[in-house]
Structures are given as structure tokens and as C-alpha cells.
C-alpha positions as a Markdown table, in Angstrom:
| # | Residue | x | y | z |
|---|---|---|---|---|
| 1 | Met | 22.5 | 18.7 | 5.7 |
| 2 | Lys | 20.3 | 17.4 | 3.4 |
| 3 | Phe | 20.4 | 14.4 | 4.1 |
| 4 | Ile | 19.3 | 15.4 | 7.9 |
| 5 | Phe | 16.2 | 17.6 | 6.0 |
| 6 | Leu | 15.8 | 14.6 | 3.5 |
| 7 | Leu | 14.7 | 12.4 | 6.7 |
| 8 | Phe | 12.3 | 14.7 | 8.8 |
| 9 | Leu | 9.9 | 15.6 | 5.4 |
| 10 | Val | 10.1 | 11.8 | 4.8 |
| 11 | Ala | 9.1 | 11.3 | 8.2 |
| 12 | Ala | 6.8 | 14.8 | 8.4 |
| 13 | Val | 5.0 | 13.3 | 5.2 |
| 14 | Phe | 4.6 | 10.0 | 6.4 |
| 15 | Ser | 3.0 | 10.6 | 10.0 |
| 16 | Gly | 0.2 | 12.7 | 7.8 |
| 17 | Leu | -0.4 | 9.9 | 5.4 |
| 18 | Gln | -1.4 | 7.7 | 8.8 |
| 19 | Lys | -3.8 | 10.3 | 10.1 |
| 20 | Asn | -5.2 | 10.3 | 6.1 |
| 21 | Ser | -5.1 | 7.0 | 5.8 |
| 22 | Leu | -7.1 | 5.9 | 2.4 |
| 23 | Ala | -8.3 | 2.9 | 4.4 |
| 24 | Asn | -10.4 | 5.6 | 6.4 |
| 25 | Arg | -11.7 | 7.7 | 3.9 |
| 26 | Leu | -12.5 | 4.7 | 1.3 |
| 27 | Pro | -16.0 | 3.2 | 1.6 |
| 28 | Arg | -15.7 | -0.8 | 2.0 |
| 29 | Asp | -18.4 | -1.9 | -0.2 |
| 30 | Ser | -18.0 | 0.8 | -2.9 |
| 31 | Leu | -14.2 | 0.0 | -4.5 |
| 32 | Thr | -14.9 | -0.7 | -8.3 |
| 33 | Ser | -13.8 | 2.7 | -9.4 |
| 34 | Tyr | -11.0 | 2.5 | -6.8 |
| 35 | Glu | -9.9 | -0.9 | -8.2 |
| 36 | Ser | -10.2 | 0.0 | -12.0 |
| 37 | Gly | -7.5 | 2.2 | -13.7 |
| 38 | Asn | -3.6 | 2.6 | -13.3 |
| 39 | Phe | -1.2 | 2.1 | -10.2 |
| 40 | Thr | -1.6 | 5.6 | -8.4 |
| 41 | Ser | 0.2 | 7.5 | -5.3 |
| 42 | Glu | -3.1 | 6.7 | -3.1 |
| 43 | Asp | -2.7 | 3.2 | -4.1 |
| 44 | Cys | 0.8 | 3.3 | -2.4 |
| 45 | Ile | -1.4 | 3.7 | 1.1 |
| 46 | Ala | -3.5 | 1.2 | 0.3 |
| 47 | Pro | -4.0 | -1.8 | 2.1 |
| 48 | Pro | -4.0 | -5.1 | -0.1 |
| 49 | Glu | -7.0 | -6.0 | 0.7 |
| 50 | Phe | -11.0 | -4.8 | 1.8 |
| 51 | Cys | -12.8 | -6.9 | 4.2 |
| 52 | Asn | -16.4 | -6.8 | 5.1 |
| 53 | His | -16.4 | -9.8 | 7.2 |
| 54 | Glu | -14.1 | -10.6 | 10.1 |
| 55 | Glu | -10.6 | -12.4 | 9.4 |
| 56 | Asn | -10.8 | -15.7 | 7.7 |
| 57 | Phe | -8.3 | -18.5 | 8.3 |
| 58 | Glu | -7.9 | -19.5 | 4.1 |
| 59 | Ser | -5.2 | -17.2 | 3.3 |
| 60 | Tyr | -2.3 | -16.7 | 0.5 |
| 61 | Arg | 0.9 | -14.7 | 0.3 |
| 62 | Cys | 1.2 | -11.7 | -1.1 |
| 63 | Trp | 3.3 | -8.6 | -2.1 |
| 64 | Arg | 2.5 | -5.1 | -1.4 |
| 65 | Trp | 4.0 | -1.9 | -1.1 |
| 66 | Gly | 4.4 | -0.9 | 2.4 |
| 67 | Glu | 6.7 | 0.6 | 5.3 |
| 68 | Val | 10.1 | -2.0 | 5.3 |
| 69 | Asp | 11.0 | 0.2 | 8.4 |
| 70 | Arg | 10.1 | 3.4 | 10.1 |
| 71 | Ile | 11.9 | 5.0 | 7.4 |
| 72 | Leu | 11.9 | 3.3 | 4.3 |
| 73 | Met | 9.5 | 2.0 | 1.8 |
| 74 | Gly | 9.1 | -0.6 | -0.4 |
| 75 | Cys | 7.8 | -4.0 | -1.2 |
| 76 | Ile | 7.1 | -6.4 | 1.1 |
| 77 | Thr | 5.1 | -10.1 | 1.5 |
| 78 | Asp | 1.8 | -10.2 | 3.6 |
| 79 | Asp | -1.1 | -12.7 | 4.4 |
| 80 | Cys | -3.8 | -12.1 | 2.2 |
| 81 | Asp | -7.4 | -13.1 | 3.0 |
| 82 | Val | -8.7 | -15.0 | -0.3 |
| 83 | Asn | -12.5 | -13.9 | 0.7 |
| 84 | Cys | -11.7 | -10.2 | 0.7 |
| 85 | Arg | -12.2 | -7.6 | -2.3 |
| 86 | Arg | -8.4 | -7.2 | -3.9 |
| 87 | Thr | -6.9 | -3.8 | -3.9 |
| 88 | Lys | -4.3 | -2.6 | -6.8 |
| 89 | Asn | -1.9 | -2.8 | -3.7 |
| 90 | Asn | -2.0 | -6.3 | -4.1 |
| 91 | Phe | 0.6 | -8.1 | -6.4 |
| 92 | Lys | 1.6 | -11.8 | -7.0 |
| 93 | Asn | 5.2 | -11.6 | -6.5 |
| 94 | Phe | 8.2 | -9.1 | -5.9 |
| 95 | Lys | 8.8 | -8.2 | -9.6 |
| 96 | Asp | 5.4 | -7.1 | -10.3 |
| 97 | Cys | 5.2 | -5.1 | -7.3 |
| 98 | Met | 8.6 | -3.2 | -8.2 |
| 99 | Thr | 7.3 | -3.0 | -11.7 |
| 100 | Lys | 4.3 | -1.3 | -11.1 |
| 101 | Ala | 4.5 | 0.4 | -7.2 |
| 102 | Leu | 8.1 | 1.7 | -7.4 |
| 103 | Pro | 8.0 | 4.3 | -10.1 |
| 104 | Val | 5.0 | 5.7 | -8.5 |
| 105 | Cys | 5.5 | 5.3 | -5.2 |
| 106 | Ser | 9.4 | 6.0 | -4.5 |
| 107 | Ile | 10.5 | 9.4 | -4.1 |
| 108 | Phe | 14.5 | 8.9 | -4.6 |
| 109 | His | 14.1 | 7.2 | -8.2 |
């Protein structure tokens, strides 16, 4: 019974996070205060980058905290544009992502 309640709670939280996505609330051209400081819970839902232009074909593999499937969250790979501004949810490797994002983003640790 507790497990079912936990699943409903997680689903409710994530559906609310998608509606109020950080990407929709932050201005794309003024992110200096957002990029500085420690990794926070708001960074968990941030995209790995912000772009003021259309997608470029120059990309690199990055790691970010994101949705593994509809319920589980974790460190996943993404293709990031070299000409975009990186956010704190943009990591060089899996270990870096797990070290910085897991303690903040995971409610199961």
C-alpha cells in the first residue's frame, strides 16, 4: 500500500513539474545568476543547455539528470549543442552527474 501511494505521489509531483518547467520560467538571455552556485533542486528539471538560435549540427555527448522512463529519474545521456549556454544540469560524464545530481534530485536515497 505504501508503494502504491509512493508511485502516485511521484507521478503527481512530476506532472506538476512539467507544467511549471524551469525552461519556461527562466529568461534565455540572462542566466548568469542561475549558472553560478551549487546544484539545487531546480537544476534537476533544467535542460542541459539554453540556446538563442536554432539547433546546430555541432554537438557533443553530455550527461544530465532526467527522466529514465515515465516514473524513474536518473543520469541519462543527451546530445548538446556546442554553441549553446550550458546549465548546471550538463555533466561531462556519468560519475560527475551521479556525484552532483543524485544527492539533490533523488528522493529515494
